C-alpha positions as CSV (number, residue, x, y, z in Angstrom):
1,M,5.3,-109.8,-143.8
2,S,2.9,-108.9,-140.9
3,E,1.8,-111.6,-138.6
4,A,-1.6,-113.2,-139.5
5,I,-4.8,-111.8,-138.0
6,K,-6.3,-114.3,-135.6
7,I,-10.0,-114.8,-135.5
8,D,-11.3,-117.0,-132.7
9,V,-14.9,-118.1,-133.1
10,W,-17.1,-119.4,-130.3
11,S,-20.0,-121.4,-131.7
12,D,-22.2,-124.4,-131.2
13,I,-22.8,-127.1,-133.9
14,A,-26.5,-126.9,-133.0
15,C,-26.7,-123.1,-133.4
16,P,-28.3,-122.2,-136.8
17,W,-26.9,-118.6,-136.6
18,C,-23.4,-120.0,-136.1
19,Y,-23.4,-121.7,-139.5
20,I,-24.7,-118.5,-141.1
21,G,-22.0,-116.6,-139.3
22,K,-19.4,-119.0,-140.5
23,R,-20.5,-118.7,-144.1
24,N,-20.6,-114.9,-143.8
25,L,-17.1,-114.8,-142.3
26,E,-15.8,-117.0,-145.2
27,R,-17.4,-114.6,-147.7
28,G,-15.9,-111.6,-146.1
29,L,-12.5,-113.2,-146.0
30,A,-12.8,-114.3,-149.6
31,E,-13.5,-110.6,-150.5
32,V,-10.4,-109.3,-148.9
33,S,-8.3,-112.1,-150.3
34,T,-8.3,-110.4,-153.7
35,D,-6.9,-107.1,-152.3
36,P,-3.5,-106.1,-153.6
37,D,-2.1,-106.5,-150.1
38,A,-4.4,-109.3,-149.0
39,P,-4.6,-109.8,-145.2
40,Q,-3.3,-113.0,-143.8
41,V,-6.0,-114.6,-141.5
42,E,-6.0,-117.6,-139.2
43,V,-9.4,-118.9,-138.0
44,E,-9.9,-121.1,-135.0
45,Y,-13.2,-122.5,-133.6
46,H,-14.0,-122.9,-129.9
47,S,-16.6,-124.8,-128.1
48,F,-19.8,-123.4,-126.7
49,E,-22.9,-125.4,-125.7
50,L,-26.1,-123.5,-125.9
51,S,-28.1,-126.3,-124.2
52,P,-25.8,-128.7,-122.4
53,D,-28.7,-130.4,-120.6
54,T,-30.2,-131.6,-123.9
55,P,-30.3,-135.4,-124.0
56,V,-28.5,-137.3,-126.8
57,D,-31.8,-138.6,-128.1
58,F,-34.3,-135.7,-127.9
59,E,-37.9,-136.8,-128.3
60,G,-39.5,-134.4,-130.7
61,S,-38.9,-132.0,-133.5
62,Q,-36.9,-128.8,-133.6
63,M,-40.2,-126.9,-133.2
64,D,-40.9,-128.9,-130.1
65,Y,-37.4,-128.1,-128.7
66,L,-37.8,-124.4,-129.3
67,S,-41.3,-124.2,-127.8
68,Q,-40.1,-126.0,-124.7
69,H,-36.7,-124.4,-124.3
70,K,-37.8,-120.9,-124.9
71,A,-41.3,-121.3,-123.4
72,I,-43.0,-120.0,-126.6
73,S,-45.9,-121.3,-128.6
74,R,-45.5,-123.7,-131.5
75,E,-46.6,-121.0,-133.8
76,Q,-43.9,-118.7,-132.6
77,A,-41.3,-121.5,-132.9
78,Q,-42.4,-122.1,-136.5
79,Q,-42.0,-118.4,-137.3
80,M,-38.5,-118.4,-135.8
81,L,-37.5,-121.4,-137.9
82,E,-38.9,-119.9,-141.0
83,R,-37.0,-116.7,-140.4
84,V,-33.7,-118.4,-139.8
85,T,-34.3,-120.6,-142.9
86,G,-34.7,-117.5,-145.0
87,V,-31.6,-115.9,-143.7
88,A,-29.6,-119.1,-144.2
89,A,-30.8,-119.3,-147.8
90,E,-29.4,-115.8,-148.3
91,A,-26.1,-117.1,-147.1
92,G,-26.3,-120.0,-149.6
93,L,-27.4,-122.6,-147.0
94,S,-30.4,-125.0,-147.4
95,Y,-31.6,-125.7,-143.9
96,R,-33.8,-128.7,-143.4
97,F,-35.4,-128.4,-140.0
98,D,-37.8,-131.2,-141.0
99,L,-34.9,-133.6,-141.0
100,L,-32.9,-132.2,-138.1
101,Q,-32.2,-134.4,-135.1
102,H,-31.8,-132.3,-132.0
103,T,-29.1,-133.7,-129.7
104,N,-26.5,-132.9,-127.1
105,T,-23.4,-131.5,-128.9
106,V,-20.6,-132.1,-126.4
107,K,-19.3,-135.2,-128.4
108,A,-19.3,-133.1,-131.6
109,H,-17.2,-130.5,-129.8
110,E,-14.8,-133.1,-128.6
111,L,-14.4,-134.3,-132.2
112,L,-13.6,-130.7,-133.3
113,H,-10.7,-130.6,-130.9
114,F,-9.5,-134.0,-132.2
115,A,-9.7,-132.6,-135.7
116,K,-7.8,-129.5,-134.6
117,A,-5.0,-131.7,-133.3
118,Q,-4.9,-133.3,-136.7
119,G,-4.9,-130.0,-138.6
120,R,-8.4,-130.5,-140.0
121,Q,-10.6,-128.4,-137.7
122,L,-12.0,-126.1,-140.4
123,E,-13.0,-129.0,-142.6
124,M,-14.6,-130.8,-139.6
125,V,-16.6,-127.7,-138.5
126,E,-18.1,-127.4,-142.0
127,R,-18.8,-131.2,-142.3
128,L,-20.6,-131.3,-138.9
129,M,-22.7,-128.2,-139.5
130,S,-23.8,-129.4,-142.9
131,A,-24.6,-132.8,-141.6
132,Y,-26.7,-131.3,-138.8
133,F,-28.6,-128.6,-140.6
134,V,-28.8,-129.8,-144.1
135,E,-28.6,-133.6,-144.0
136,G,-30.3,-134.5,-140.7
137,R,-27.5,-136.6,-139.4
138,H,-27.5,-137.5,-135.7
139,L,-24.4,-135.8,-134.1
140,G,-24.9,-137.2,-130.6
141,R,-23.8,-140.7,-131.6
142,T,-20.2,-141.8,-131.7
143,D,-20.7,-144.0,-134.8
144,E,-22.1,-141.1,-136.8
145,L,-19.3,-138.8,-135.7
146,V,-16.6,-141.3,-136.5
147,S,-18.2,-141.7,-140.0
148,L,-18.1,-137.9,-140.5
149,A,-14.6,-137.7,-139.3
150,S,-13.5,-140.2,-141.8
151,E,-15.2,-138.2,-144.6
152,V,-12.8,-135.3,-144.0
153,G,-9.8,-137.7,-144.0
154,L,-9.4,-138.3,-140.2
155,P,-8.4,-141.8,-139.1
156,A,-11.6,-143.5,-137.9
157,D,-10.0,-145.7,-135.3
158,E,-8.2,-142.7,-133.7
159,A,-11.3,-140.6,-133.8
160,R,-13.3,-143.3,-132.1
161,A,-10.7,-143.8,-129.4
162,A,-10.6,-140.1,-128.7
163,L,-14.4,-139.9,-128.3
164,E,-14.8,-143.0,-126.2
165,S,-12.0,-142.0,-123.9
166,Q,-13.3,-138.3,-123.7
167,R,-9.7,-137.3,-124.4
168,H,-10.7,-133.8,-125.5
169,L,-13.5,-133.1,-123.0
170,G,-11.1,-131.0,-121.0
171,D,-10.4,-128.9,-124.1
172,V,-14.1,-128.3,-124.5
173,R,-14.4,-127.2,-120.9
174,A,-11.4,-124.9,-121.3
175,D,-13.1,-123.2,-124.3
176,Q,-16.2,-122.7,-122.2
177,E,-14.3,-121.3,-119.3
178,Q,-12.6,-118.8,-121.7
179,A,-16.0,-117.8,-123.1
180,A,-17.2,-117.1,-119.6
181,A,-14.1,-115.0,-118.9
182,Y,-14.8,-113.0,-122.0
183,G,-18.4,-112.6,-120.9
184,I,-19.7,-114.5,-123.9
185,N,-23.3,-115.6,-123.3
186,G,-24.5,-116.2,-126.9
187,V,-23.0,-117.4,-130.1
188,P,-21.7,-117.0,-132.7
189,F,-19.1,-114.7,-131.1
190,F,-15.9,-113.6,-132.9
191,V,-12.8,-112.4,-131.1
192,I,-10.7,-110.7,-133.7
193,D,-7.0,-110.4,-133.0
194,G,-7.7,-110.5,-129.3
195,Q,-8.9,-106.9,-129.5
196,Y,-12.4,-106.8,-130.9
197,G,-15.5,-108.8,-130.0
198,V,-18.1,-109.2,-132.7
199,S,-21.4,-110.8,-131.7
200,G,-23.9,-112.5,-134.0
201,A,-24.0,-113.5,-137.6
202,Q,-22.7,-110.3,-139.1
203,P,-22.8,-109.7,-142.9
204,P,-19.7,-110.5,-145.0
205,A,-19.0,-106.8,-145.4
206,A,-18.5,-106.3,-141.7
207,F,-15.9,-109.0,-141.5
208,A,-14.1,-107.6,-144.6
209,Q,-14.0,-104.1,-143.1
210,I,-12.6,-105.0,-139.8
211,T,-10.0,-107.3,-141.3
212,R,-8.9,-104.6,-143.7
213,Q,-8.8,-102.1,-140.9
214,L,-6.6,-104.3,-138.7
215,W,-4.3,-105.2,-141.6
216,A,-3.8,-101.6,-142.5
217,E,-3.1,-100.6,-138.9
218,R,-0.3,-103.2,-138.8
219,A,1.2,-101.7,-141.9
220,G,0.8,-98.2,-140.6
221,Q,-1.5,-97.2,-143.4
222,P,-5.1,-95.9,-143.6
223,A,-7.6,-98.7,-144.2
224,N,-9.3,-98.8,-147.6
225,V,-12.5,-100.2,-146.3
226,S,-14.3,-99.8,-149.6
227,A,-11.9,-101.9,-151.5
228,G,-13.0,-105.0,-153.3
């Protein structure tokens, strides 16, 4: 059996396009999973902070943040939010920007590395993104993060100790340094099998096609990119 295709994903919990990209990747991989010779795929998430200077308790709405951070009008910010909400809905996600609590995400990234060490990273990524964009949970606070960690079966006491000691801050910084080395300046960004860089929330079909292509190349066969 061929070695699994590795997909490394750089993303930020506070990036609305990253959750959309995550869901599209999952849909693309679900499509190829029904192929007769289904590709074996391993997915790993890496840390990227879009706005590391954001305070833990940001005073204002997501519209306020966008208008300030991007130096645009509130009307333009509202249009951006409406657009991404529509695209998210197409991916099956119900964004609630009216509930969203904008915050610094470095602690959430530390928690993802803790979850990775426990073999629960994928579950933790999904729980954090849903909590942030759908439920309006505050992901800058340790108590909230510990609660979410326990929801995916991680030991609460160990999660709290890891966050309070900043045990995984070095891992977060290492991810960011690797992103800089790759020239990544926006997310989501997918590095597929260490060969191909894919930027942005691509449609499911794009992920299915490149996965099939790589799997066929390993087997020395032409890719059936229209399969499924």
